[in-house]
Each structure stands twice: as C-alpha cells, then as structure tokens.
Predicted model as a PDB file, atoms N, CA, C, CB and O in Angstrom, pLDDT in the B-factor column:
MODEL        1                                                                  
ATOM      1  N   MET A   1       6.084   8.160  12.622  1.00 63.00           N  
ATOM      2  CA  MET A   1       5.016   8.985  12.094  1.00 63.00           C  
ATOM      3  C   MET A   1       3.685   8.393  12.570  1.00 63.00           C  
ATOM      4  CB  MET A   1       5.083   9.067  10.529  1.00 63.00           C  
ATOM      5  O   MET A   1       3.413   7.214  12.343  1.00 63.00           O  
ATOM      6  N   LYS A   2       2.870   9.198  13.220  1.00 73.00           N  
ATOM      7  CA  LYS A   2       1.567   8.739  13.697  1.00 73.00           C  
ATOM      8  C   LYS A   2       0.544   8.948  12.578  1.00 73.00           C  
ATOM      9  CB  LYS A   2       1.139   9.498  15.004  1.00 73.00           C  
ATOM     10  O   LYS A   2       0.408  10.039  12.026  1.00 73.00           O  
ATOM     11  N   MET A   3      -0.167   7.864  12.267  1.00 72.00           N  
ATOM     12  CA  MET A   3      -1.158   7.930  11.191  1.00 72.00           C  
ATOM     13  C   MET A   3      -2.557   7.737  11.767  1.00 72.00           C  
ATOM     14  CB  MET A   3      -0.865   6.861  10.103  1.00 72.00           C  
ATOM     15  O   MET A   3      -2.742   7.017  12.749  1.00 72.00           O  
ATOM     16  N   SER A   4      -3.530   8.381  11.151  1.00 90.00           N  
ATOM     17  CA  SER A   4      -4.907   8.244  11.618  1.00 90.00           C  
ATOM     18  C   SER A   4      -5.596   7.026  10.999  1.00 90.00           C  
ATOM     19  CB  SER A   4      -5.698   9.509  11.295  1.00 90.00           C  
ATOM     20  O   SER A   4      -6.649   6.598  11.472  1.00 90.00           O  
ATOM     21  N   VAL A   5      -5.007   6.475   9.952  1.00 93.00           N  
ATOM     22  CA  VAL A   5      -5.509   5.240   9.348  1.00 93.00           C  
ATOM     23  C   VAL A   5      -4.351   4.264   9.211  1.00 93.00           C  
ATOM     24  CB  VAL A   5      -6.177   5.513   7.960  1.00 93.00           C  
ATOM     25  O   VAL A   5      -3.189   4.667   9.153  1.00 93.00           O  
ATOM     26  N   SER A   6      -4.674   2.984   9.160  1.00 94.00           N  
ATOM     27  CA  SER A   6      -3.623   1.971   9.068  1.00 94.00           C  
ATOM     28  C   SER A   6      -3.182   1.779   7.614  1.00 94.00           C  
ATOM     29  CB  SER A   6      -4.112   0.633   9.659  1.00 94.00           C  
ATOM     30  O   SER A   6      -3.925   2.106   6.688  1.00 94.00           O  
ATOM     31  N   PRO A   7      -1.976   1.250   7.420  1.00 94.00           N  
ATOM     32  CA  PRO A   7      -1.535   0.932   6.055  1.00 94.00           C  
ATOM     33  C   PRO A   7      -2.513  -0.012   5.343  1.00 94.00           C  
ATOM     34  CB  PRO A   7      -0.137   0.301   6.088  1.00 94.00           C  
ATOM     35  O   PRO A   7      -2.715   0.099   4.134  1.00 94.00           O  
ATOM     36  N   LYS A   8      -3.119  -0.940   6.097  1.00 95.00           N  
ATOM     37  CA  LYS A   8      -4.079  -1.861   5.486  1.00 95.00           C  
ATOM     38  C   LYS A   8      -5.305  -1.110   4.967  1.00 95.00           C  
ATOM     39  CB  LYS A   8      -4.507  -2.937   6.497  1.00 95.00           C  
ATOM     40  O   LYS A   8      -5.820  -1.424   3.894  1.00 95.00           O  
ATOM     41  N   GLU A   9      -5.769  -0.125   5.724  1.00 96.00           N  
ATOM     42  CA  GLU A   9      -6.911   0.673   5.274  1.00 96.00           C  
ATOM     43  C   GLU A   9      -6.569   1.459   4.009  1.00 96.00           C  
ATOM     44  CB  GLU A   9      -7.363   1.635   6.385  1.00 96.00           C  
ATOM     45  O   GLU A   9      -7.392   1.571   3.100  1.00 96.00           O  
ATOM     46  N   ILE A  10      -5.376   1.991   3.955  1.00 95.00           N  
ATOM     47  CA  ILE A  10      -4.935   2.713   2.753  1.00 95.00           C  
ATOM     48  C   ILE A  10      -4.851   1.744   1.570  1.00 95.00           C  
ATOM     49  CB  ILE A  10      -3.554   3.400   2.994  1.00 95.00           C  
ATOM     50  O   ILE A  10      -5.291   2.065   0.466  1.00 95.00           O  
ATOM     51  N   ALA A  11      -4.287   0.564   1.810  1.00 96.00           N  
ATOM     52  CA  ALA A  11      -4.180  -0.444   0.750  1.00 96.00           C  
ATOM     53  C   ALA A  11      -5.567  -0.846   0.244  1.00 96.00           C  
ATOM     54  CB  ALA A  11      -3.417  -1.689   1.261  1.00 96.00           C  
ATOM     55  O   ALA A  11      -5.782  -0.955  -0.963  1.00 96.00           O  
ATOM     56  N   GLN A  12      -6.494  -1.061   1.154  1.00 96.00           N  
ATOM     57  CA  GLN A  12      -7.855  -1.426   0.753  1.00 96.00           C  
ATOM     58  C   GLN A  12      -8.480  -0.327  -0.091  1.00 96.00           C  
ATOM     59  CB  GLN A  12      -8.726  -1.705   1.985  1.00 96.00           C  
ATOM     60  O   GLN A  12      -9.146  -0.610  -1.086  1.00 96.00           O  
ATOM     61  N   HIS A  13      -8.272   0.908   0.295  1.00 96.00           N  
ATOM     62  CA  HIS A  13      -8.811   2.036  -0.469  1.00 96.00           C  
ATOM     63  C   HIS A  13      -8.206   2.072  -1.877  1.00 96.00           C  
ATOM     64  CB  HIS A  13      -8.536   3.370   0.267  1.00 96.00           C  
ATOM     65  O   HIS A  13      -8.924   2.249  -2.861  1.00 96.00           O  
ATOM     66  N   LEU A  14      -6.891   1.905  -1.966  1.00 96.00           N  
ATOM     67  CA  LEU A  14      -6.237   1.901  -3.280  1.00 96.00           C  
ATOM     68  C   LEU A  14      -6.795   0.795  -4.171  1.00 96.00           C  
ATOM     69  CB  LEU A  14      -4.720   1.731  -3.122  1.00 96.00           C  
ATOM     70  O   LEU A  14      -7.032   1.012  -5.359  1.00 96.00           O  
ATOM     71  N   ILE A  15      -7.002  -0.382  -3.603  1.00 96.00           N  
ATOM     72  CA  ILE A  15      -7.544  -1.506  -4.372  1.00 96.00           C  
ATOM     73  C   ILE A  15      -8.976  -1.207  -4.818  1.00 96.00           C  
ATOM     74  CB  ILE A  15      -7.504  -2.806  -3.537  1.00 96.00           C  
ATOM     75  O   ILE A  15      -9.334  -1.466  -5.967  1.00 96.00           O  
ATOM     76  N   GLU A  16      -9.790  -0.666  -3.919  1.00 96.00           N  
ATOM     77  CA  GLU A  16     -11.181  -0.340  -4.267  1.00 96.00           C  
ATOM     78  C   GLU A  16     -11.245   0.709  -5.371  1.00 96.00           C  
ATOM     79  CB  GLU A  16     -11.940   0.161  -3.029  1.00 96.00           C  
ATOM     80  O   GLU A  16     -12.092   0.629  -6.261  1.00 96.00           O  
ATOM     81  N   GLU A  17     -10.357   1.682  -5.313  1.00 96.00           N  
ATOM     82  CA  GLU A  17     -10.367   2.772  -6.289  1.00 96.00           C  
ATOM     83  C   GLU A  17      -9.756   2.387  -7.634  1.00 96.00           C  
ATOM     84  CB  GLU A  17      -9.630   3.955  -5.731  1.00 96.00           C  
ATOM     85  O   GLU A  17     -10.219   2.844  -8.680  1.00 96.00           O  
ATOM     86  N   HIS A  18      -8.712   1.545  -7.612  1.00 95.00           N  
ATOM     87  CA  HIS A  18      -7.917   1.341  -8.822  1.00 95.00           C  
ATOM     88  C   HIS A  18      -7.743  -0.115  -9.242  1.00 95.00           C  
ATOM     89  CB  HIS A  18      -6.581   1.941  -8.628  1.00 95.00           C  
ATOM     90  O   HIS A  18      -7.204  -0.379 -10.317  1.00 95.00           O  
ATOM     91  N   GLY A  19      -8.182  -1.054  -8.430  1.00 95.00           N  
ATOM     92  CA  GLY A  19      -7.885  -2.462  -8.696  1.00 95.00           C  
ATOM     93  C   GLY A  19      -6.507  -2.799  -8.156  1.00 95.00           C  
ATOM     94  O   GLY A  19      -5.693  -1.905  -7.923  1.00 95.00           O  
ATOM     95  N   HIS A  20      -6.239  -4.090  -7.953  1.00 94.00           N  
ATOM     96  CA  HIS A  20      -4.993  -4.484  -7.286  1.00 94.00           C  
ATOM     97  C   HIS A  20      -3.746  -4.142  -8.096  1.00 94.00           C  
ATOM     98  CB  HIS A  20      -5.013  -5.965  -7.004  1.00 94.00           C  
ATOM     99  O   HIS A  20      -2.770  -3.637  -7.541  1.00 94.00           O  
ATOM    100  N   SER A  21      -3.767  -4.411  -9.396  1.00 94.00           N  
ATOM    101  CA  SER A  21      -2.573  -4.151 -10.223  1.00 94.00           C  
ATOM    102  C   SER A  21      -2.204  -2.679 -10.234  1.00 94.00           C  
ATOM    103  CB  SER A  21      -2.803  -4.629 -11.656  1.00 94.00           C  
ATOM    104  O   SER A  21      -1.032  -2.333 -10.083  1.00 94.00           O  
ATOM    105  N   GLN A  22      -3.180  -1.817 -10.410  1.00 96.00           N  
ATOM    106  CA  GLN A  22      -2.908  -0.374 -10.424  1.00 96.00           C  
ATOM    107  C   GLN A  22      -2.522   0.120  -9.041  1.00 96.00           C  
ATOM    108  CB  GLN A  22      -4.131   0.402 -10.934  1.00 96.00           C  
ATOM    109  O   GLN A  22      -1.715   1.041  -8.915  1.00 96.00           O  
ATOM    110  N   ALA A  23      -3.090  -0.483  -7.998  1.00 96.00           N  
ATOM    111  CA  ALA A  23      -2.720  -0.105  -6.633  1.00 96.00           C  
ATOM    112  C   ALA A  23      -1.240  -0.386  -6.394  1.00 96.00           C  
ATOM    113  CB  ALA A  23      -3.587  -0.864  -5.600  1.00 96.00           C  
ATOM    114  O   ALA A  23      -0.541   0.422  -5.781  1.00 96.00           O  
ATOM    115  N   ILE A  24      -0.766  -1.532  -6.878  1.00 96.00           N  
ATOM    116  CA  ILE A  24       0.663  -1.875  -6.758  1.00 96.00           C  
ATOM    117  C   ILE A  24       1.514  -0.860  -7.518  1.00 96.00           C  
ATOM    118  CB  ILE A  24       0.933  -3.311  -7.294  1.00 96.00           C  
ATOM    119  O   ILE A  24       2.551  -0.422  -7.020  1.00 96.00           O  
ATOM    120  N   GLU A  25       1.079  -0.485  -8.719  1.00 96.00           N  
ATOM    121  CA  GLU A  25       1.824   0.505  -9.504  1.00 96.00           C  
ATOM    122  C   GLU A  25       1.895   1.833  -8.770  1.00 96.00           C  
ATOM    123  CB  GLU A  25       1.177   0.700 -10.882  1.00 96.00           C  
ATOM    124  O   GLU A  25       2.954   2.460  -8.737  1.00 96.00           O  
ATOM    125  N   LYS A  26       0.791   2.275  -8.182  1.00 96.00           N  
ATOM    126  CA  LYS A  26       0.776   3.540  -7.443  1.00 96.00           C  
ATOM    127  C   LYS A  26       1.677   3.463  -6.218  1.00 96.00           C  
ATOM    128  CB  LYS A  26      -0.655   3.901  -7.021  1.00 96.00           C  
ATOM    129  O   LYS A  26       2.398   4.413  -5.913  1.00 96.00           O  
ATOM    130  N   TYR A  27       1.636   2.336  -5.518  1.00 96.00           N  
ATOM    131  CA  TYR A  27       2.512   2.131  -4.362  1.00 96.00           C  
ATOM    132  C   TYR A  27       3.976   2.263  -4.789  1.00 96.00           C  
ATOM    133  CB  TYR A  27       2.255   0.739  -3.717  1.00 96.00           C  
ATOM    134  O   TYR A  27       4.744   2.986  -4.154  1.00 96.00           O  
ATOM    135  N   ARG A  28       4.361   1.574  -5.851  1.00 97.00           N  
ATOM    136  CA  ARG A  28       5.761   1.622  -6.312  1.00 97.00           C  
ATOM    137  C   ARG A  28       6.169   3.030  -6.721  1.00 97.00           C  
ATOM    138  CB  ARG A  28       5.970   0.664  -7.490  1.00 97.00           C  
ATOM    139  O   ARG A  28       7.276   3.476  -6.419  1.00 97.00           O  
ATOM    140  N   TYR A  29       5.268   3.730  -7.412  1.00 97.00           N  
ATOM    141  CA  TYR A  29       5.550   5.109  -7.832  1.00 97.00           C  
ATOM    142  C   TYR A  29       5.839   5.987  -6.619  1.00 97.00           C  
ATOM    143  CB  TYR A  29       4.363   5.689  -8.639  1.00 97.00           C  
ATOM    144  O   TYR A  29       6.838   6.705  -6.585  1.00 97.00           O  
ATOM    145  N   HIS A  30       4.958   5.925  -5.626  1.00 96.00           N  
ATOM    146  CA  HIS A  30       5.134   6.776  -4.444  1.00 96.00           C  
ATOM    147  C   HIS A  30       6.345   6.358  -3.616  1.00 96.00           C  
ATOM    148  CB  HIS A  30       3.881   6.737  -3.577  1.00 96.00           C  
ATOM    149  O   HIS A  30       7.055   7.210  -3.083  1.00 96.00           O  
ATOM    150  N   LEU A  31       6.583   5.057  -3.505  1.00 96.00           N  
ATOM    151  CA  LEU A  31       7.760   4.592  -2.768  1.00 96.00           C  
ATOM    152  C   LEU A  31       9.042   5.118  -3.411  1.00 96.00           C  
ATOM    153  CB  LEU A  31       7.787   3.052  -2.709  1.00 96.00           C  
ATOM    154  O   LEU A  31       9.954   5.554  -2.709  1.00 96.00           O  
ATOM    155  N   ASN A  32       9.116   5.080  -4.724  1.00 97.00           N  
ATOM    156  CA  ASN A  32      10.317   5.546  -5.431  1.00 97.00           C  
ATOM    157  C   ASN A  32      10.524   7.051  -5.326  1.00 97.00           C  
ATOM    158  CB  ASN A  32      10.238   5.156  -6.888  1.00 97.00           C  
ATOM    159  O   ASN A  32      11.641   7.532  -5.521  1.00 97.00           O  
ATOM    160  N   ARG A  33       9.475   7.797  -5.022  1.00 97.00           N  
ATOM    161  CA  ARG A  33       9.584   9.249  -4.891  1.00 97.00           C  
ATOM    162  C   ARG A  33       9.978   9.692  -3.481  1.00 97.00           C  
ATOM    163  CB  ARG A  33       8.274   9.895  -5.274  1.00 97.00           C  
ATOM    164  O   ARG A  33      10.307  10.860  -3.274  1.00 97.00           O  
ATOM    165  N   CYS A  34       9.950   8.788  -2.521  1.00 95.00           N  
ATOM    166  CA  CYS A  34      10.242   9.149  -1.130  1.00 95.00           C  
ATOM    167  C   CYS A  34      11.665   9.669  -0.988  1.00 95.00           C  
ATOM    168  CB  CYS A  34      10.030   7.944  -0.205  1.00 95.00           C  
ATOM    169  O   CYS A  34      12.610   9.104  -1.537  1.00 95.00           O  
ATOM    170  N   GLN A  35      11.794  10.750  -0.245  1.00 94.00           N  
ATOM    171  CA  GLN A  35      13.110  11.329  -0.029  1.00 94.00           C  
ATOM    172  C   GLN A  35      13.608  11.141   1.402  1.00 94.00           C  
ATOM    173  CB  GLN A  35      13.081  12.795  -0.367  1.00 94.00           C  
ATOM    174  O   GLN A  35      14.761  11.449   1.704  1.00 94.00           O  
ATOM    175  N   ASP A  36      12.747  10.639   2.279  1.00 95.00           N  
ATOM    176  CA  ASP A  36      13.207  10.379   3.640  1.00 95.00           C  
ATOM    177  C   ASP A  36      12.764   8.982   4.069  1.00 95.00           C  
ATOM    178  CB  ASP A  36      12.665  11.453   4.624  1.00 95.00           C  
ATOM    179  O   ASP A  36      11.781   8.446   3.557  1.00 95.00           O  
ATOM    180  N   GLN A  37      13.490   8.410   4.998  1.00 95.00           N  
ATOM    181  CA  GLN A  37      13.264   7.023   5.415  1.00 95.00           C  
ATOM    182  C   GLN A  37      11.915   6.843   6.095  1.00 95.00           C  
ATOM    183  CB  GLN A  37      14.371   6.572   6.351  1.00 95.00           C  
ATOM    184  O   GLN A  37      11.284   5.796   5.947  1.00 95.00           O  
ATOM    185  N   GLU A  38      11.468   7.844   6.833  1.00 94.00           N  
ATOM    186  CA  GLU A  38      10.192   7.722   7.547  1.00 94.00           C  
ATOM    187  C   GLU A  38       9.024   7.562   6.569  1.00 94.00           C  
ATOM    188  CB  GLU A  38       9.964   8.953   8.445  1.00 94.00           C  
ATOM    189  O   GLU A  38       8.153   6.716   6.774  1.00 94.00           O  
ATOM    190  N   THR A  39       9.005   8.365   5.518  1.00 93.00           N  
ATOM    191  CA  THR A  39       7.943   8.264   4.515  1.00 93.00           C  
ATOM    192  C   THR A  39       8.071   6.964   3.743  1.00 93.00           C  
ATOM    193  CB  THR A  39       7.985   9.464   3.551  1.00 93.00           C  
ATOM    194  O   THR A  39       7.064   6.316   3.458  1.00 93.00           O  
ATOM    195  N   ALA A  40       9.278   6.573   3.401  1.00 96.00           N  
ATOM    196  CA  ALA A  40       9.494   5.305   2.695  1.00 96.00           C  
ATOM    197  C   ALA A  40       8.993   4.137   3.538  1.00 96.00           C  
ATOM    198  CB  ALA A  40      10.992   5.117   2.356  1.00 96.00           C  
ATOM    199  O   ALA A  40       8.419   3.187   3.006  1.00 96.00           O  
ATOM    200  N   SER A  41       9.204   4.205   4.828  1.00 96.00           N  
ATOM    201  CA  SER A  41       8.756   3.150   5.724  1.00 96.00           C  
ATOM    202  C   SER A  41       7.231   3.019   5.708  1.00 96.00           C  
ATOM    203  CB  SER A  41       9.248   3.421   7.145  1.00 96.00           C  
ATOM    204  O   SER A  41       6.696   1.911   5.718  1.00 96.00           O  
ATOM    205  N   VAL A  42       6.547   4.148   5.685  1.00 94.00           N  
ATOM    206  CA  VAL A  42       5.084   4.136   5.614  1.00 94.00           C  
ATOM    207  C   VAL A  42       4.639   3.453   4.316  1.00 94.00           C  
ATOM    208  CB  VAL A  42       4.512   5.586   5.696  1.00 94.00           C  
ATOM    209  O   VAL A  42       3.749   2.602   4.334  1.00 94.00           O  
ATOM    210  N   TRP A  43       5.257   3.825   3.197  1.00 96.00           N  
ATOM    211  CA  TRP A  43       4.879   3.224   1.913  1.00 96.00           C  
ATOM    212  C   TRP A  43       5.245   1.744   1.860  1.00 96.00           C  
ATOM    213  CB  TRP A  43       5.556   3.969   0.759  1.00 96.00           C  
ATOM    214  O   TRP A  43       4.528   0.959   1.239  1.00 96.00           O  
ATOM    215  N   GLN A  44       6.340   1.348   2.494  1.00 97.00           N  
ATOM    216  CA  GLN A  44       6.682  -0.073   2.550  1.00 97.00           C  
ATOM    217  C   GLN A  44       5.619  -0.854   3.314  1.00 97.00           C  
ATOM    218  CB  GLN A  44       8.057  -0.270   3.205  1.00 97.00           C  
ATOM    219  O   GLN A  44       5.282  -1.977   2.939  1.00 97.00           O  
ATOM    220  N   ASN A  45       5.091  -0.264   4.385  1.00 97.00           N  
ATOM    221  CA  ASN A  45       4.013  -0.910   5.139  1.00 97.00           C  
ATOM    222  C   ASN A  45       2.745  -1.035   4.293  1.00 97.00           C  
ATOM    223  CB  ASN A  45       3.713  -0.122   6.422  1.00 97.00           C  
ATOM    224  O   ASN A  45       2.035  -2.038   4.372  1.00 97.00           O  
ATOM    225  N   ILE A  46       2.468  -0.016   3.489  1.00 97.00           N  
ATOM    226  CA  ILE A  46       1.312  -0.082   2.584  1.00 97.00           C  
ATOM    227  C   ILE A  46       1.530  -1.185   1.558  1.00 97.00           C  
ATOM    228  CB  ILE A  46       1.079   1.283   1.874  1.00 97.00           C  
ATOM    229  O   ILE A  46       0.599  -1.927   1.243  1.00 97.00           O  
ATOM    230  N   GLY A  47       2.742  -1.303   1.033  1.00 96.00           N  
ATOM    231  CA  GLY A  47       3.054  -2.366   0.073  1.00 96.00           C  
ATOM    232  C   GLY A  47       2.893  -3.753   0.679  1.00 96.00           C  
ATOM    233  O   GLY A  47       2.388  -4.667   0.026  1.00 96.00           O  
ATOM    234  N   THR A  48       3.320  -3.907   1.918  1.00 97.00           N  
ATOM    235  CA  THR A  48       3.146  -5.183   2.617  1.00 97.00           C  
ATOM    236  C   THR A  48       1.662  -5.507   2.752  1.00 97.00           C  
ATOM    237  CB  THR A  48       3.817  -5.140   4.013  1.00 97.00           C  
ATOM    238  O   THR A  48       1.246  -6.649   2.552  1.00 97.00           O  
ATOM    239  N   ALA A  49       0.869  -4.494   3.091  1.00 97.00           N  
ATOM    240  CA  ALA A  49      -0.583  -4.690   3.216  1.00 97.00           C  
ATOM    241  C   ALA A  49      -1.195  -5.050   1.863  1.00 97.00           C  
ATOM    242  CB  ALA A  49      -1.257  -3.418   3.784  1.00 97.00           C  
ATOM    243  O   ALA A  49      -2.074  -5.910   1.796  1.00 97.00           O  
ATOM    244  N   LEU A  50      -0.746  -4.407   0.791  1.00 96.00           N  
ATOM    245  CA  LEU A  50      -1.248  -4.736  -0.550  1.00 96.00           C  
ATOM    246  C   LEU A  50      -0.968  -6.194  -0.888  1.00 96.00           C  
ATOM    247  CB  LEU A  50      -0.609  -3.818  -1.609  1.00 96.00           C  
ATOM    248  O   LEU A  50      -1.831  -6.893  -1.418  1.00 96.00           O  
ATOM    249  N   GLU A  51       0.241  -6.646  -0.579  1.00 94.00           N  
ATOM    250  CA  GLU A  51       0.593  -8.039  -0.854  1.00 94.00           C  
ATOM    251  C   GLU A  51      -0.243  -9.002  -0.024  1.00 94.00           C  
ATOM    252  CB  GLU A  51       2.075  -8.273  -0.583  1.00 94.00           C  
ATOM    253  O   GLU A  51      -0.685 -10.033  -0.531  1.00 94.00           O  
ATOM    254  N   SER A  52      -0.464  -8.679   1.243  1.00 94.00           N  
ATOM    255  CA  SER A  52      -1.261  -9.586   2.083  1.00 94.00           C  
ATOM    256  C   SER A  52      -2.708  -9.619   1.605  1.00 94.00           C  
ATOM    257  CB  SER A  52      -1.200  -9.154   3.568  1.00 94.00           C  
ATOM    258  O   SER A  52      -3.353 -10.665   1.678  1.00 94.00           O  
ATOM    259  N   LEU A  53      -3.223  -8.507   1.123  1.00 91.00           N  
ATOM    260  CA  LEU A  53      -4.593  -8.484   0.592  1.00 91.00           C  
ATOM    261  C   LEU A  53      -4.681  -9.291  -0.698  1.00 91.00           C  
ATOM    262  CB  LEU A  53      -5.057  -7.031   0.343  1.00 91.00           C  
ATOM    263  O   LEU A  53      -5.692  -9.942  -0.959  1.00 91.00           O  
ATOM    264  N   LYS A  54      -3.623  -9.247  -1.503  1.00 82.00           N  
ATOM    265  CA  LYS A  54      -3.600 -10.025  -2.739  1.00 82.00           C  
ATOM    266  C   LYS A  54      -3.673 -11.515  -2.401  1.00 82.00           C  
ATOM    267  CB  LYS A  54      -2.322  -9.710  -3.571  1.00 82.00           C  
ATOM    268  O   LYS A  54      -4.432 -12.257  -3.024  1.00 82.00           O  
ATOM    269  N   HIS A  55      -2.896 -11.947  -1.429  1.00 69.00           N  
ATOM    270  CA  HIS A  55      -2.895 -13.367  -1.038  1.00 69.00           C  
ATOM    271  C   HIS A  55      -4.233 -13.732  -0.414  1.00 69.00           C  
ATOM    272  CB  HIS A  55      -1.738 -13.671  -0.044  1.00 69.00           C  
ATOM    273  O   HIS A  55      -4.707 -14.854  -0.590  1.00 69.00           O  
ATOM    274  N   GLY A  56      -4.845 -12.815   0.303  1.00 63.00           N  
ATOM    275  CA  GLY A  56      -6.155 -13.060   0.896  1.00 63.00           C  
ATOM    276  C   GLY A  56      -7.225 -13.235  -0.166  1.00 63.00           C  
ATOM    277  O   GLY A  56      -8.131 -14.052  -0.002  1.00 63.00           O  
ATOM    278  N   GLU A  57      -7.134 -12.470  -1.267  1.00 60.00           N  
ATOM    279  CA  GLU A  57      -8.086 -12.582  -2.361  1.00 60.00           C  
ATOM    280  C   GLU A  57      -7.956 -13.939  -3.037  1.00 60.00           C  
ATOM    281  CB  GLU A  57      -7.877 -11.455  -3.380  1.00 60.00           C  
ATOM    282  O   GLU A  57      -8.956 -14.548  -3.417  1.00 60.00           O  
ATOM    283  N   GLN A  58      -6.731 -14.409  -3.184  1.00 49.00           N  
ATOM    284  CA  GLN A  58      -6.507 -15.698  -3.843  1.00 49.00           C  
ATOM    285  C   GLN A  58      -7.069 -16.848  -3.017  1.00 49.00           C  
ATOM    286  CB  GLN A  58      -5.013 -15.917  -4.092  1.00 49.00           C  
ATOM    287  O   GLN A  58      -7.532 -17.848  -3.566  1.00 49.00           O  
ATOM    288  N   ALA A  59      -7.026 -16.702  -1.695  1.00 42.00           N  
ATOM    289  CA  ALA A  59      -7.530 -17.758  -0.819  1.00 42.00           C  
ATOM    290  C   ALA A  59      -9.057 -17.776  -0.775  1.00 42.00           C  
ATOM    291  CB  ALA A  59      -6.972 -17.582   0.588  1.00 42.00           C  
ATOM    292  O   ALA A  59      -9.658 -18.800  -0.448  1.00 42.00           O  
ATOM    293  N   ALA A  60      -9.678 -16.655  -1.100  1.00 44.00           N  
ATOM    294  CA  ALA A  60     -11.149 -16.562  -1.029  1.00 44.00           C  
ATOM    295  C   ALA A  60     -11.826 -17.283  -2.171  1.00 44.00           C  
ATOM    296  CB  ALA A  60     -11.586 -15.114  -1.027  1.00 44.00           C  
ATOM    297  O   ALA A  60     -13.055 -17.296  -2.251  1.00 44.00           O  
TER     298      ALA A  60                                                      
ENDMDL                                                                          
END                                                                             
C-alpha cells in the first residue's frame, strides 16, 4: 500500500492530538479492527513508530 505520509508522521499526529497513552489505545483499537493483512501491516508500522517515539521522549 503506497502512503502519502509515513507511519512516523501518523504516530506523531496521534500523539499531538491525543497524548501518547491515548494514541496507543487508538492504534490498538484500529489494529484489532483490521480485516486484511495489508491494513494490519500499516497499523503495525504505526505502532512501531509510536513505541520508538515513546522511547525517544524518555531519552530527552
């Protein structure tokens, strides 16, 4: 699936809009609703980006 924005950009937007904890909850909700592997893969990439941003915040 070709995306116009990166998973990291989506993760950053979710964090800015909802805070990190709520962003994780939204990611999990959408991942659990996926009915095809391609969409699930996109959400898994967003989840990976959310986790890396969380670790980046802790290091700052």
